[in-house]
N, C-alpha and C positions, 0 to 999 in steps of 0.2 A: 486959231487961225486957221486958213485951205491951203493947199498948197498941190501942185500935178504931182502927182507918185513919181512920173517919170524924171523930173527935176531933181527926185531926190534919191534914183537910182533903182525906181521898185519898175518890175515889167507888168507895160500895160497888160497886155494879151491876159496877164493873170488876172490882176483886177478886173477890168473884164467878165473873167471865168468865174469871178466870184461872188461878184455880182448880179449875176445869170444864176451863178445858184441860190441863192437869197431868195430873188421872187421865182427859183420853180419847189423851192422847200417850204414855200409859204409863209416868210420872216415875214413880222409888222416892218421892221427899218431894220440895215443892216450900219455899220458905221468904222472905217479902218483908219485908227490911225497912227502913224510913224513921225517917229523926232517931234513929239508931241505938235502936230500940225493934220488937219483931218484931210486923207488925199481919199476918202472915200465914204459919201451919203446916202443913201437911199430909202425911203419911204413910200412900202406900200398901198393904195387906195383905203385900206381896212387900217390906218396909222390914225390912232386918235391920242387927242391929250388930254387926262395924264396917261402916260402908259401906265402899264401894272407890270412891276417887276417878275411876277413869281416867285418860284422859289429862288431867285439869285437872291430875294430878301434874308434867306437864312444868315448867306455869305455877311451881308451887315451887320444883320445878329451880331455875329460871331466877334465882328468887327468892332464894334461898340462893347463887347466886352474886354477885350484887347484893352481898349480905350480905359475903363473903366479899371485896368488891373495897373496900367500906367498911370492914372490918375491916384491908385493907392487905396482905392474904394471897394477891392475888389483881390484877398492874399494873393489868389494862384488860382489854376487854372482847378485846381484839385481840394478845390472849397469846399466841406457840404452844401447839400440847398438847403438844406439843413439851417445853415446859420438865415437866411433869407424868408424862407417858409416854417414857419410852426410846426405847418402839417404834414412836414416831411420826416420829422425828428424819429420817427418811430417803425417800426419792422424795418424791410427791404428800404422803404423810402430811405431811412436812415442812411443807408450804404452809397448814396448815389450823391456823384458830386460834378462840377461844373463840365469835369471831362469826360462824365458819360453824355451829359447834355450836349453837351458842341459834339461829339462824338455818335449821338446816335446809337448807344449803349445804354440806355436810363432801365431798360426795362419793359417799354412799351411795345405793345402788339401792335400790325399795322391795322387802322384803323381805317372802313370805309360808312359809307352811308350815313345814315345816321347816326353812328359811332364818331364819322369824322370831326374836326373841332372846325371846320369851315361851314357848319351846320347850325353853329352857336352863337348864340347873341354873346353871352358872358364868357371869352375865349379862357380867361384867366380862374375865372371859377372851376368849367370845365376840367382844364388841365391838372389844374393841383390837386381835384377829386378824385380823378381816375385811379384804378390801381394798378400795382404791374403786374405783368404778364412772366417776366422772366428773372430773375438773380440780375441785381445790376453789372455791367460788366462782364457778363457770360454770352451774349445774343448782339449784332447788328441787326436793328430793323429801321429803314426810312419811316420816321415816326413825324412826321407834323406838328401834332401833339406834344411831343417833344422839345421842339422847336420853339411851342408855343410858352413852354412854360420858362426859356428864359425871360419872356415880358414879365411879370412878378417878377422876379428875380431882380432884371437891370433895374425895373424899378424902386426896389428896396435899398440897390448900391448904391444906385443914383443919390437915392434921395428925391426923387421925384420922376412926374410917368418919364419914360425913355422914351418919347417922343418929343418932349420938349428937349431932354438933354443930344440925342442926334442931330434937331435942329440946332442949336446953338452952338453946339461940339464938331460937329464934322459939315451936314449940310452946310449952315452960312459961310466954315470958312474960304469951304472949297465953291463957292458961285452957286451954286445948287439951290438957286431961286424956285425951283417950280418943283422942288422934291422933299416929300415927308411922307412917312410910313402912314398905314390906312389906319384907322381907329374901329371898333366894334362900338357894337349899341351901347356899351355900358361905359365908355370911354377910354379900353385898352389898347393896345399897342400891338397890331400883328406883329411877331418876328418871325415867322415861317413863309409868307408870302404877301407879294401885291403889293409892295413900296409904293406907289405914286410917283413916276419922276418922267421923264423926257430923254432920249439915246440921248443928248448932250450931254444932262446934267450926268446921267450913269456912264458916260464914258470917263466923266472925271475922274470916279473910285478907280478905271484902271488905270488911269495915270499915274495916281497917287501910291497905289500897291509897287509900280513900275518901279518907284522914284522912292522906294522903301520908305515911304507913309510920309516925306516930305511935300511938303504945297509949297512955291512961291516962300524956299527958305525957312520954313517953321515947321 
């Protein structure tokens, strides 16, 4: 539902400044929801569907991890990656836990160019076989490759492709009809970037979090 911001006690001048800021800084679209009503919705001429959520997708992967813990399919964030990936059961890799993966302390270096997971057709195979540069838990490094490692882990934990679990357990119940995880050429979900969505669909995740994970009483 939409509403006039001023009718809900919001400052119209501030709302106007926010939209101007969105336009000036090159945003594709901006939306403000207050008391679960849309009080501002703006799209640039560049806005196209589906929208790529870019690295915000990492937060969705974290949310899916928490849902699998709640489902009893993952014991906790301190579970070793080795539980799900046999390739990670020796050496320093055997020390890596889901907490390390989620907090970007798994031991990967920052990778660019040809070493980036973004250039790979089979992203899961690539990240599973990458060596570690640092001892797990000792260095924080922003790592797309580490976030992509959640894809094969969550596949195994869910007992199905994580993109299917995400659609059934998260996107569909929230009415996110135009949202899906991006898929690589090998059929694996991207968990580091580029979920395909819309501005309104994406906003539903914000409402879900503001309501402590509750949606329509569920």
